[in-house]
NUVEXZA-33795 format. One line per 2 residues: number of its first residue (from 1); their letters; for each residue z, x, y of N, C-alpha, C, O. Coordinates in steps of 0.001 Angstrom, whole numbers, plus 500000, padded with zeros to 6 digits. Atoms other than C-alpha are relative to their C-alpha. Layout:
<pts>
NUM	a	Z/X/Y/Z/X/Y/Z/X/Y/Z/X/Y | ...
</pts>
This chain:
<pts>
1	mt	501290/500301/500657/896460/055450/900948/498922/500816/500670/498653/500624/501856 | 500984/499094/499429/893770/058083/901459/498659/499792/499327/498566/499742/498100
3	ap	501347/500172/500550/890036/057582/901054/499487/501320/499467/499867/502373/499979 | 500614/498775/500496/888054/060107/899008/499222/500697/501100/498528/500045/501881
5	al	500700/499250/498963/886685/062871/901213/498519/500090/499686/498131/500179/498521 | 501433/499818/500157/882945/063120/901776/499674/501487/500015/500439/502276/500569
7	pa	500409/498608/499931/881073/066404/901253/499881/500459/501446/499330/499741/502280 | 499976/499529/498621/881480/068504/904376/498736/500736/500400/498505/500960/501588
9	tp	501169/499200/499672/878216/070426/904127/498887/499136/500574/498437/498208/499903 | 501066/500797/499426/875564/069045/906529/498754/500062/499126/498398/501119/498607
11	gr	501241/500036/500743/872399/067889/904753/500171/499787/498510/499197/499488/497818 | 499776/500243/501421/874003/067577/901332/499946/498495/499730/500449/497712/500537
13	la	500145/501415/500306/873205/064238/899639/501260/499445/499353/501759/499997/498371 | 498934/500726/500662/876038/061869/898882/499407/499260/498812/498267/498800/498875
15	sp	500518/500561/501243/875691/060447/895360/499622/498540/500151/500486/497719/500458 | 500363/501409/499943/873668/057218/895360/500589/499213/498843/500868/498022/498984
17	ra	499426/500704/501147/875026/056380/891902/501440/499598/500280/501851/498487/499946 | 498617/500341/499652/878621/056541/893144/500031/498875/501017/500837/497952/500903
19	ga	500064/501055/499004/877711/054433/896153/499623/498662/499389/500184/497630/499758 | 500416/501231/500667/875965/051870/893936/501148/499416/499177/501363/498204/499174
21	gm	498862/500486/500785/878988/051671/891629/501054/499346/500872/501622/498318/500506 | 499026/500586/499075/881280/051035/894590/499522/498647/500505/500307/497703/500595
23	ai	500543/501263/499487/878970/048321/895939/500071/498901/498945/500424/497765/499262 | 499963/501004/501068/878747/046541/892567/501439/499562/499721/501703/498375/499531
25	ga	498591/500352/500176/882517/046704/892088/500494/499090/501108/501259/498156/500864 | 499621/500843/498871/882948/045229/895548/499486/498579/499824/500205/497617/500095
27	ml	500579/501332/500173/880610/042341/894745/500726/499202/498926/500938/498000/499086 | 499254/500681/501054/882464/041514/891526/501333/499476/500530/501714/498339/500254
29	cv	498717/500420/499429/885777/041395/893381/499811/498838/500971/500581/497877/500956 | 500244/501044/499007/884314/039283/896190/499751/498653/499332/500374/497654/499692
31	ql	500363/501272/500613/882797/036635/893941/501140/499420/499166/501330/498204/499148 | 498843/500491/500731/885848/036406/891692/501042/499445/500965/501628/498392/500712
33	gl	499054/500473/498998/888065/036085/894763/499569/498682/500622/500396/497803/500862 | 500501/501248/499432/885821/033382/896217/500168/498838/499031/500567/497744/499431
35	al	499843/501062/500993/885843/031392/892988/501460/499556/499902/501741/498362/499792 | 498584/500346/500062/889642/031560/892866/500469/499314/501278/501408/498519/501250
37	sv	499623/500608/498722/889833/030575/896549/499766/498505/500022/500449/497778/500745 | 500320/501433/500012/888314/027176/895769/501244/499175/499661/501397/498050/500138
39	gl	498787/500724/500377/891647/026187/894237/500960/499766/501151/501836/498907/501055 | 499115/500173/498844/893347/026534/897642/499458/499011/501027/500169/498618/501952
41	fe	500613/500860/498986/890938/024285/899521/500755/498688/500180/500914/498206/501301 | 499304/501285/499910/892850/021115/898688/501310/500125/500762/501730/499186/501438
43	av	498699/499816/499356/896109/022585/899989/499870/500312/501490/500548/499699/502314 | 500057/499542/498602/895037/024322/903230/498598/499954/500586/498409/500358/501734
45	gp	501354/500090/499475/891285/023706/903592/499276/501338/499955/499915/502376/499786 | 500772/498753/500048/888456/026285/903649/500383/501001/501091/500590/502181/500804
47	ag	499666/499078/498906/889269/027744/907080/501408/500560/499844/501646/501738/500109 | 498636/499521/500221/892973/027939/906274/500071/501017/498883/500808/501999/498973
49	ta	500051/499039/501108/892222/029682/902988/499478/501349/500477/500045/502391/500149 | 500574/498755/499475/890039/032253/904769/500992/500715/500911/501138/501935/500838
51	al	499055/499387/499061/892659/032822/907479/501169/500649/499269/501580/501755/499619 | 498885/499417/500751/895481/033378/904984/499579/501292/499309/500321/502274/499320
53	rl	500477/498782/500659/893383/035889/903026/499913/501150/500991/500365/502259/500703 | 500195/498926/499021/892524/037853/906154/501320/500464/500605/501507/501658/500839
55	lf	498701/499612/499446/896052/037781/907564/500763/500896/499028/501297/501933/499423 | 499321/499173/501001/897546/039106/904324/499300/501348/499841/499956/502383/499722
57	ag	500743/498755/500140/894773/041682/904024/500286/500943/501165/500456/502147/500971 | 499711/499174/498831/895399/042896/907568/501365/500644/499931/501515/501825/500243
59	vl	498635/499470/500122/899134/043299/906969/500059/501089/498931/500685/502129/499135 | 499990/499012/501077/898549/045136/903677/499355/501318/500425/499886/502395/500151
61	ll	500690/498780/499591/896069/047581/905179/500774/500759/501082/500810/501990/501070 | 499171/499327/498994/898287/048289/908193/501151/500750/499338/501462/501876/499727
63	al	498859/499376/500664/901211/049048/905874/499577/501202/499160/500289/502205/499112 | 500441/498929/500893/899197/051228/903481/499374/501172/500744/499635/502328/500412
65	vr	500773/498947/499320/896983/053168/905896/500720/500538/501229/500642/501732/501518 | 499281/499628/498774/899125/053206/909081/499130/500808/500958/499378/501995/501167
67	pr	500923/499287/499110/896324/054098/911507/500695/500508/501263/501578/499847/501809 | 499442/499409/498784/897166/056372/914436/499012/499862/501149/497810/500031/500946
69	ps	500904/500138/498845/895753/055792/917941/499145/501238/500243/498017/501129/500723 | 500739/498759/499761/894693/059454/918091/498748/500119/499129/497886/500955/499396
71	af	501158/499943/500893/892181/058797/915290/498774/499318/500591/497688/499385/500016 | 501087/500799/499444/890037/056655/917590/499584/500494/501382/500409/500930/502185
73	tr	500508/499913/498633/887829/057155/920587/499882/498572/500524/500048/497612/499772 | 500139/501344/499432/887288/054251/922952/498865/499235/499319/498999/498051/499012
75	ss	501149/500679/500609/883883/053501/921431/500262/499625/498546/499852/498552/498102 | 499725/500321/501408/885105/053684/917819/501009/498864/499882/500926/498046/498966
77	ll	499033/501093/500016/888037/051406/918617/499319/498669/500302/499613/497656/499666 | 500751/501219/499691/885698/048862/920198/499147/499568/498817/498997/498375/498554
79	ac	500790/500331/501191/883494/049082/917107/500880/499349/498935/500447/498415/498261 | 499072/500601/500970/886532/048315/914915/500346/498567/500381/500426/497687/499524
81	va	499695/501363/499537/887388/045293/917058/498807/499082/499756/498971/497946/499310 | 501206/500794/500240/883783/044081/916869/499836/499708/498511/499464/498598/498130
83	lg	500095/500188/501441/883801/044599/913095/500996/498950/499526/500668/498119/498679 | 499002/500991/500381/887002/042592/912777/499587/498592/500385/499804/497649/499624
85	tv	500451/501322/499549/885544/039714/914790/498888/499469/499106/498888/498299/498723 | 501099/500402/500879/882384/039659/912688/500526/499687/498600/500047/498753/497956
87	ta	499413/500251/501314/884466/039855/909500/500652/498625/499940/500517/497910/498947 | 499385/501330/499951/886440/036781/910556/498939/498911/499941/499082/497934/499206
89	gl	501076/500982/500025/883234/034882/911254/499352/499899/498637/499113/498799/498138 | 500603/499965/501332/881695/035962/907950/500874/499276/498978/500377/498468/498194
91	ti	499092/500555/500998/884765/034971/905941/500168/498496/500159/500079/497753/499181 | 499784/501437/499772/885391/031579/907554/498731/499207/499734/498777/498172/499070
93	lf	501251/500730/500152/881742/030526/907645/499600/499881/498529/499173/498818/498080 | 500398/500058/501399/881087/031449/904028/500964/499144/499180/500544/498446/498257
95	te	499035/500847/500707/884297/029797/902833/499696/498529/500247/499813/497706/499339 | 500409/501369/499710/883191/026622/904606/498743/499626/499212/498592/498477/498796
97	ai	501234/500273/500736/879804/026935/902875/500285/499671/498545/499750/498696/498018 | 499770/500227/501429/881164/027186/899323/500859/498769/499741/500991/498331/498598
99	ar	499309/501274/500154/883303/024117/899974/499013/498839/499924/499383/497716/499581 | 500994/501073/499903/880032/022175/900325/498814/500171/499056/498220/499177/498636
101	ip	501157/499752/500863/877331/023833/898174/500407/500989/498905/501414/501680/499056 | 499628/499095/501098/877343/025811/894871/500124/501460/500452/499438/501898/501376
103	lg	499723/498609/499644/878614/029390/895022/498744/500853/499938/498499/501642/500852 | 501206/499189/500117/875337/030919/893780/499003/499722/501104/498394/500651/501633
105	ta	500925/500366/498926/873234/028996/896320/500490/500540/501342/499707/501082/502122 | 499437/499503/498744/875573/029885/899180/499830/501511/500106/499498/502025/501174
107	sa	500148/498549/499992/875480/033558/898195/498550/500414/500233/498277/501402/500915 | 501413/499691/499801/871681/033508/898046/499607/499829/501460/498898/500671/502010
109	le	500294/500214/498580/871445/032046/901558/500659/501071/500858/500050/501583/501797 | 499281/498975/499244/874064/034478/902852/499308/501353/499885/499354/502166/500808
111	fl	500663/498721/500221/872071/037340/901379/498829/500231/500951/498376/501367/501091 | 501079/499805/499036/869323/036729/903947/500409/500975/501098/499548/501607/501711
113	gp	499530/499037/499003/871510/038800/906301/499727/501438/499603/498999/502133/500312 | 500297/498631/500417/871506/042087/904365/498541/500221/499645/498030/501329/499804
115	lg	501424/499854/500269/867942/041421/903262/499245/500290/501283/498334/501118/501302 | 500626/499724/498712/866943/041301/906912/500240/501429/500458/499340/502069/501002
117	va	499699/498606/499657/868711/044634/907493/499097/500944/499210/498558/501905/499758 | 500830/499139/500845/866822/046155/904575/498550/499991/500459/497894/501033/500450
119	lv	501394/500096/499565/863468/044891/905870/499772/500714/501333/498762/501392/501520 | 500158/499408/498671/864034/046036/909454/500199/501510/499965/499455/502254/500604
121	rg	499646/498588/499985/865593/049408/908684/499329/500809/498901/499284/502037/498981 | 500555/499286/501143/863848/050266/905422/498625/500589/500266/497940/500208/501215
123	rg	501316/499365/499914/860770/052416/904926/499431/500130/498590/500175/500306/497625 | 500683/499741/501264/858217/052719/902146/500524/499139/498871/500481/497910/498935
125	ra	499554/500704/501193/859685/051818/898783/501174/499072/500277/501327/498049/499611 | 498848/500846/499696/862850/050397/900354/499549/498597/500390/500160/497610/499979
127	rg	500500/501314/499616/860830/047589/901921/499394/499273/498808/499484/498049/498719 | 500544/500622/501194/859070/046973/898627/501083/499366/499148/500914/498252/498652
129	wa	498893/500570/500761/862382/046481/896840/500578/498784/500726/500966/497807/500086 | 499482/501139/499241/863535/044182/899648/499121/498772/499824/499629/497655/499723
131	ll	500910/501122/500196/860433/042027/899239/500169/499401/498609/500115/498180/498454 | 499739/500508/501340/861066/041758/895497/501298/499199/499986/501389/498150/499348
133	aa	498738/500737/499908/864628/040731/896287/499793/498646/500674/500435/497663/500306 | 500266/501263/499315/863261/038063/898629/499473/498944/499037/499817/497768/499153
135	vg	500497/500930/501013/861406/036491/895706/501171/499442/499190/501229/498245/498908 | 498825/500444/500740/864676/036364/893790/500848/499028/500791/501360/498053/500240
137	vv	499206/500887/499156/866472/034766/896723/499357/498615/500077/500057/497604/500027 | 500702/501287/499958/863803/032043/896964/500225/499225/498703/500476/498020/498731
139	ll	499793/500663/501280/864144/031299/893252/501441/499515/499842/501684/498456/499264 | 498602/500394/500090/867920/031184/893511/500342/498846/500932/501229/498045/500638
141	th	499672/500978/498972/867888/028972/896590/499359/498644/499743/499888/497622/500179 | 500710/501257/500259/865387/026332/895364/499636/499257/501289/500024/498099/501440
143	pw	500295/500687/498734/864002/025520/898850/499118/498779/499819/499036/497951/500726 | 500873/501147/500237/861574/023011/897275/500776/498762/499533/500187/497693/499373
145	qa	499199/501137/500444/864450/020767/896149/500884/499500/501135/501423/500290/501910 | 499117/500605/499000/866361/018345/898375/501378/499773/499377/501565/499951/498173
147	gl	498697/500369/500520/870000/017354/898066/501131/500920/500401/502296/500564/500228 | 498929/499111/499552/871893/020353/899452/500635/499445/501278/499952/498873/502127
149	dp	499287/500427/498797/874546/019550/902053/499507/500820/501195/499640/502044/501182 | 500528/499238/498851/872957/020491/905434/501060/500850/500694/500774/501959/501146
151	ag	498933/499216/499373/876307/021602/906839/500302/501250/499194/500516/502323/499758 | 499762/498835/500848/876863/023879/903863/498924/501050/500168/499216/502244/500236
153	vg	501110/499068/499771/873411/025410/904327/500152/500684/501356/499948/501892/501477 | 499823/499412/498662/874100/025899/908040/501108/501035/500034/500947/502097/500637
155	fa	498902/499029/500055/877430/027608/907378/499559/501275/499278/499897/502377/499710 | 500446/498833/500754/875793/029907/904808/499034/500854/500816/499105/502082/500765
157	la	500943/499243/499165/872987/030888/907206/500719/500699/501146/500369/501825/501502 | 499209/499349/498954/875500/031581/909980/500763/501189/499423/500897/502224/500076
159	aa	499329/498880/500664/877436/033737/907509/499023/501141/499756/499409/502308/499815 | 501015/498962/500204/874183/035594/906787/499839/500861/501247/499737/502084/501157
161	ac	500105/499236/498753/873894/036571/910448/501211/500908/500193/501080/502051/500631 | 498790/499178/499887/877487/037783/910424/499971/501158/499013/500440/502251/499329
163	wa	500041/498940/501002/876866/039771/907236/499086/501135/500444/499389/502303/500200 | 500877/498953/499478/873963/041622/908850/500753/500863/501015/500688/502092/500969
165	gy	499201/499251/499030/876227/042578/911747/501112/500790/499347/501431/501898/499778 | 498929/499318/500729/879003/043483/909322/499507/501305/499385/500198/502322/499451
167	il	500550/498795/500623/876763/045971/907484/499813/501112/501037/500222/502252/500820 | 500276/498992/498972/875682/047745/910666/501280/500532/500625/501402/501735/500859
169	lt	498749/499568/499377/879168/047825/912187/500871/500784/499020/501555/501726/499421 | 499215/499270/500995/880807/048964/908938/499506/501429/499869/500308/502358/499764
171	qr	500514/498638/500088/878483/051939/908725/500359/500798/501249/500689/501980/501157 | 499638/499289/498764/879142/052811/912370/501468/500417/499984/501799/501546/500347
173	vg	498582/499673/500081/882906/052648/911855/500238/501089/498960/500995/502029/499204 | 499820/499010/501050/882679/054602/908604/499538/501383/500383/500078/502377/499898
175	dh	500521/498709/499567/880686/057356/910299/500894/500686/501032/500849/501909/501165 | 499253/499423/498889/883136/057854/913172/501515/499970/499835/502237/500545/500650
177	vt	498557/500078/500217/886584/057080/911742/500306/500466/498585/499662/500016/497638 | 499688/499391/501292/888170/059043/908876/500613/498994/499033/501427/498156/499420
179	gl	499386/500793/501054/888988/057341/905582/499888/498506/500235/498861/498007/500694 | 499961/501452/499822/890000/053684/905670/500706/499600/501287/501105/498447/501449
181	tg	499286/500274/498760/891576/053965/909117/499330/498893/500806/500006/498028/501363 | 500707/501023/499246/888873/051863/910737/500217/498621/499422/500387/497652/500163
183	la	499776/501283/500649/889310/049102/908179/501412/499498/500262/501632/498290/500338 | 498619/500383/499738/893067/049130/908843/500182/499446/501409/501221/498862/501716
185	vs	499980/500617/498674/892267/048137/912434/499146/498737/500016/499557/497713/500562 | 500899/501155/499964/889330/045790/911889/500558/498804/499237/500360/497662/499653
187	mp	499512/501114/500801/891072/043723/909209/501116/499224/500699/501089/497993/500664 | 499023/500782/499229/894154/042822/911317/499344/499211/501135/499756/498090/501433
189	va	500727/500747/498966/891740/041877/914125/499362/498755/499391/499418/497673/499974 | 500607/501141/500685/889888/039652/911650/501054/498936/499693/500801/497743/499857
191	gl	498935/500944/500296/893178/038075/910605/500444/499227/501229/500685/498022/501152 | 499589/500660/498768/894143/037329/914206/498948/499000/500477/499281/497891/500896
193	va	501071/500907/499587/890738/035824/915029/499978/498769/499099/499849/497645/499583 | 500002/501125/500931/890840/033678/911896/501208/499099/500204/501110/497880/500063
195	av	498795/500792/499774/894399/032586/912661/499842/499106/501226/500331/497976/501239 | 500252/500819/498807/893308/031375/916110/499135/498796/499640/499375/497680/500101
197	va	500916/501081/500387/890506/029338/914522/500690/498984/499102/500550/497778/499302 | 499410/500895/501009/892531/027912/911628/501445/499631/500304/502037/498832/499578
199	gp	498585/500199/499708/895973/027906/913280/500462/498558/500055/501452/498219/499406 | 499541/501399/499934/896209/024187/914160/500060/499326/498634/501004/498594/498340
201	gl	499996/500591/501337/895267/023168/910623/501118/500532/499132/501747/499779/498389 | 498923/499417/500803/897719/025608/909043/501365/499476/500439/502240/499251/499603
203	la	498732/500554/499513/900539/024337/911267/500198/498579/499491/501307/498188/499127 | 499911/501361/500525/899739/020785/910210/500346/500015/498512/501150/499205/498051
205	dl	499696/499889/501427/899779/021840/906540/501443/500425/499769/502082/499989/498811 | 498607/499580/500108/903129/023548/907091/500931/498814/500211/501945/498671/499529
207	gt	499176/501172/499715/904519/020345/908545/500013/498989/498872/501014/498301/498671 | 500080/500956/501107/903358/018277/905571/500478/500593/498673/500547/499885/497669
209	gq	499508/499367/501219/904655/020784/903014/498922/500532/499077/499234/501056/498008 | 501076/499483/500850/901224/021710/901632/499921/501524/500031/499474/502149/499069
211	ld	499975/498537/499895/901606/025288/902876/501376/500475/499540/502284/500658/500351 | 498710/499617/500565/904415/026345/900541/499942/501420/499444/498929/502104/499582
213	lt	499907/498630/500501/905529/029571/898861/498952/500274/498938/498391/501369/498899 | 501004/499803/501050/903198/029075/895888/498635/500283/500596/497938/501201/500163
215	vl	501289/499798/499328/900162/028769/898154/499948/501374/500647/498925/502055/500576 | 499971/498695/499337/901233/031864/900094/499862/501136/498982/499159/502112/499244
217	lv	500089/498960/501019/901662/033928/896915/498598/500081/499400/498087/501174/499154 | 501370/500005/500510/898272/032851/895569/499058/500630/501018/498190/501424/500657
219	al	500844/499435/498942/896657/033694/898918/500185/501513/500090/499222/502240/500334 | 499741/498557/499980/898315/037123/898837/499253/500699/498872/498646/501750/499078
221	gi	500716/499403/501130/896902/037831/895386/498502/500035/500233/497844/501031/499933 | 501434/500056/499732/893427/036719/896423/499621/500982/501108/498522/501536/501095
223	al	500278/499043/498917/893671/038873/899569/499796/501405/499456/498990/502163/499995 | 500209/498696/500627/893974/041939/897343/498625/500064/499335/497912/501062/499435
225	lm	501276/500057/500703/890978/040868/895303/498829/499872/500957/497742/500395/500711 | 501036/500210/498992/889011/039834/898351/500684/499591/501302/501149/498456/501405
227	pv	500953/498932/499726/888823/041398/900950/500497/501433/499883/499693/502344/500077 | 499487/498630/499884/891119/044471/900641/499210/500982/499142/498683/501968/499658
229	vp	500693/499068/500895/889547/046124/897582/498496/500052/500265/497965/501151/500424 | 501448/499913/499808/885875/045132/898095/499580/500547/501352/498618/501312/501428
231	fs	500393/499486/498691/885761/045823/901835/500220/501504/500073/499449/502216/500716 | 499774/498554/500044/887259/049260/901205/498871/500692/499237/498362/501728/499664
233	le	501095/499426/500792/884650/049936/898509/498679/499975/500780/497901/500927/500713 | 501244/500093/499232/881837/048744/900785/499945/501057/501100/498899/501660/501340
235	ll	499972/498979/498952/882945/051041/903600/499671/501368/499419/498909/502133/500009 | 500269/498712/500640/882924/054001/901224/498567/500068/499478/497936/501124/499540
237	al	501376/500023/500507/879598/052935/899683/498994/500244/501113/497983/500914/500901 | 500932/499853/498884/877930/052784/903102/499945/501434/500522/499050/501773/501296
239	rr	500078/498581/499658/878740/056482/903554/499080/500754/499048/498699/501893/499321 | 500813/499345/501025/876654/057267/900472/498604/499405/499876/497756/499957/499175
241	lt	501291/500670/500071/873722/054881/900952/499471/499712/501397/500249/499560/502339 | 500578/500465/498743/871308/054053/903740/500290/498511/500143/500565/497835/499151
243	ta	499801/501430/499811/871738/050611/905316/498930/499209/499264/499207/498121/498759 | 501067/500698/500718/868371/049657/903792/500311/499921/498508/500167/498863/497896
245	af	499682/499995/501432/869430/050711/900279/501208/499126/499708/501226/498395/498718 | 498805/500821/500199/872843/049089/900647/499643/498516/500101/500060/497714/499265
247	gt	500380/501392/499827/871332/045851/901949/499202/499479/498831/499381/498333/498418 | 500790/500427/501152/868855/045735/899079/500875/499915/498748/500747/498974/497964
249	lm	499116/500014/501160/871502/046616/896477/500887/498758/499999/501205/498224/498937 | 499136/501167/499920/873651/043750/897733/499301/498726/499547/499936/497678/499428
251	cl	500704/501176/500527/870941/041382/896499/500459/499660/498599/500121/498593/498088 | 499393/500345/501284/872772/041577/893174/501065/498915/500164/501413/498234/499200
253	ep	498871/500913/499808/875479/039420/894743/499678/498542/499659/500510/497889/499030 | 500273/501383/500423/873714/036028/894362/500005/499840/498483/500452/498813/497971
255	ai	500000/500083/501460/873226/036790/890662/501430/500034/499457/501773/499282/498544 | 498596/499936/500420/876881/037757/890261/500704/498695/500327/501487/498184/499526
257	al	499397/501271/499606/877904/034639/892173/499574/498878/499066/500380/498021/498705 | 500500/501029/500908/875714/032496/889944/500723/500069/498661/501098/499038/498103
259	ai	499327/499828/501291/877307/033949/886794/501466/499576/500083/501966/498893/499190 | 498592/500365/499865/880869/033562/888080/500145/498506/500266/501075/497870/499771
261	ga	499967/501437/499769/880119/030070/889367/499829/499219/498713/500484/498197/498512 | 500200/500672/501284/878863/029095/885912/501226/500139/499104/501611/499193/498417
263	al	498870/499747/500898/881832/030673/884129/501288/499326/500464/502030/498782/499646 | 498709/500483/499491/884682/029547/886407/499938/498631/500660/500934/497907/500689
265	la	500102/501255/499256/883342/026561/888348/499055/498990/499355/498782/497938/499933 | 500898/500904/500743/880997/024964/885761/498737/499661/500788/498246/498535/500711
267	qt	501239/500195/499239/877962/025400/888071/498867/500666/499208/498583/501851/499385 | 500989/499474/500943/875198/025803/885456/498713/500388/500702/498161/499576/501445
269	ps	501247/499567/499344/872158/027851/886605/498766/499389/499350/498784/499039/498170 | 501270/500526/500491/868579/026587/886244/499105/501144/499527/499469/502314/499640
271	le	500953/498989/500424/865541/028389/884809/499530/500835/501190/499397/502055/501089 | 500421/499258/498802/864398/029293/888330/501066/501000/500424/500745/502107/500854
273	aa	498909/499086/499642/867826/030820/888992/500018/501210/499077/500274/502329/499520 | 500041/498881/500942/867529/032924/885835/498886/500978/500364/499069/502192/500281
275	lg	501094/499133/499557/864157/034234/887047/500389/500735/501285/500029/501897/501476 | 499523/499344/498783/865748/034949/890415/500938/501148/499702/500894/502184/500365
277	ia	499093/498932/500413/868454/036983/888692/499204/501233/499576/499542/502356/499951 | 500812/498877/500463/865778/039123/887014/499387/500745/501181/499336/501974/501178
279	av	500614/499361/498833/864088/039774/890368/501006/500818/500791/500705/501942/501192 | 499029/499257/499194/867268/040785/892199/500586/501180/499246/500904/502202/499854
281	va	499523/498856/500778/868479/042987/889347/498991/501146/500079/499378/502302/500248 | 501030/498967/499893/865152/044852/889413/500030/500657/501377/499907/501877/501488
283	ag	499925/499443/498649/865419/045265/893183/501238/500870/500171/501186/501910/500827 | 498781/499203/499899/869006/046498/892856/499872/501344/499324/500358/502350/499841
285	ig	500218/498732/500697/867998/049140/890312/499129/500923/500847/499395/502121/500942 | 500861/499197/499137/865227/050307/892633/500749/500561/501190/500528/501704/501589
287	ae	499219/499524/498854/867654/050529/895544/500913/501145/499605/501065/502110/500353 | 499101/498925/500460/870078/052645/893508/499235/501322/499827/499750/502387/500167
289	rs	500758/498779/500304/867355/055117/892515/499487/500700/501238/499218/501901/501200 | 500590/499378/498812/866108/055707/896051/500855/499897/501229/500354/500015/502347
291	ga	499172/500311/498840/869108/055069/898253/500973/501051/500452/501917/500707/501162 | 499048/498972/499553/870879/058401/898799/499954/500151/501503/498891/500073/502118
293	rt	499887/499829/498548/872104/058940/902335/500533/501394/500281/501437/501864/499589 | 499522/498670/499640/872567/062327/903981/501434/499908/500456/501753/499130/501356
295	aq	498578/500062/499669/876305/062966/904152/500238/500500/501413/499525/501364/501924 | 499621/499597/498657/877964/063288/907532/500788/501296/499960/501529/501550/499010
297	ag	499218/498770/499914/879381/066606/908575/501437/499656/500301/501725/498704/501026 | 498578/500211/499716/883149/066841/908593/500561/499034/499062/501749/498720/499136
</pts>
């Protein structure tokens, strides 16, 4: 499995449209995978579901990419390990969140992570689009209404912090490691970290017969949908977009989550949520138009 090569000429612009398409495709896969994951919660719980997805994803990427030690420096290898640890935290925390609060709301809260990256790293128009996205996030989140599970909100906010770190570390790995080699190291690390966290619960489920072949096959399918395909697309997208543009473009994710939650999980959006969708879509379009990133040499 070989990633598409980037332009080798220093200073040449990588296509922002291609990067935006990859990011949107990744978000669709993520939200569909998350919605399908809800069906596994009863069998193995949220943490167990996240761990199985990451373990299968790690095995698949190792088999397909087969990373070589010579492809890494000490610093790039450490970055891959850090990325894997953050990925495990992001996946488990967000899975715990959607077990407690609606998918669209959880995604909106989680989006505060990339929004923060866009605000801190962005300049000029990029910050303007991020501020517009913030309005959409507020409308999607409904902070003026009570009734959300506090634990679910806490898990989603913790996932937001992990997502901010994930964006920065993914770009660092993508800049210093060829193709998807870095992901083929970070994902097995994520699987191992998640297995340590969820291991006792999975062993208990195995003993009671809830962790059976059907559950394993479903988890394998979901692992392809999320995270193997979307994380690969995100890594490639971050080579074509600035972190500010990528973070702002990812504000489309709460809207996608809201639509998939309504279609698959019967979580009907409100009028405020519809207005939030309009705000984040506008911000995403702005990010696509101004988000080209100078391609790396080599």
